[in-house]
N, C-alpha and C positions, 0 to 999 in steps of 0.2 A: 491311327496307322502308319506305318512311314512305307514309300512307297519306292521301289529302285527300278528309273527307267532305261530301259532296254537301247542299245544303239541305235536300232528301227527307229525311235523314236525321238521326237527334238529334245534338244537338253532347255529349250522354254520353259517347257512343262514344268520343270521344278519350280522357276520362280514365279509363274502363272496359277500354281497349285498351292504357294505358299503357305497363305491363308489356313485352306482348307486342312491340307498336311505340310506340318513346318518341316520336320527330321527327315522329307525327301529328298532323293538324291537320283544321278546318273550315272548309268557307270564309267560314262568317260569320267565324271567329275570324282570316279572312284578309283581311277585308275586300273579299270575291268575291260579297257576297251581291247578287241581283237582277242577275248580270251574264248576258249571253249564255254558254250553254254553251262555244263555242269560245271566249273569253277565259279559263272556267276551267280547260281543256284546255289552251290555251298555258302556262297559269301552272303548272300540275302539269308538263309538261314540260320550263319551264326549271331547274323545283326539285327536281325528281327525284322528285317525287311516284307515286303510282299514284292514280287518282281510284275512290272506294268511293259508287256510287250504286245506286239501285231505280227510277231513270229508262231508258227506253227512247232518250232523245236521244244519252245517249252510248254507247250501242250501235251506233246510226248513224254518229256520228261516229265512233269507234273503227274501223267496217269502209272507213270514207269516208278515213282519212287513216293510219292503222296506227299502232301503236305507235313511239316511245313517247309516250304514258301510257301505262301497261297500265289497261283498265280491268274491274273488276270489278263484278258485277252483285249485287245482295243482293237474295234472293226473288226469285221468277218475271220473266222481262223473256220478253216475246212481240215477238219485231220484228214492227216495225210494217206490214210488206209480206206476212207469213201471214194478218193483217185481213183483208184487201182479197179481197172477193169475186169 
């Protein structure tokens, strides 16, 4: 599995996980920093990446558009709709 780490995660994860996920990358290394999430999603889909993020926005996109790509949530993600009173 190829992982694409979102901007909110450290670029060092690519090197640290290279033995397990050798073709992984980071949005900064792919030149995708400060792009809209949908652009990153389409990039990952076209290149066979799963997105690793700590951002609830990708959770929302994945529920709207479905896979691919897979979205892996790092840490606790609380869906925004559950925060509404």
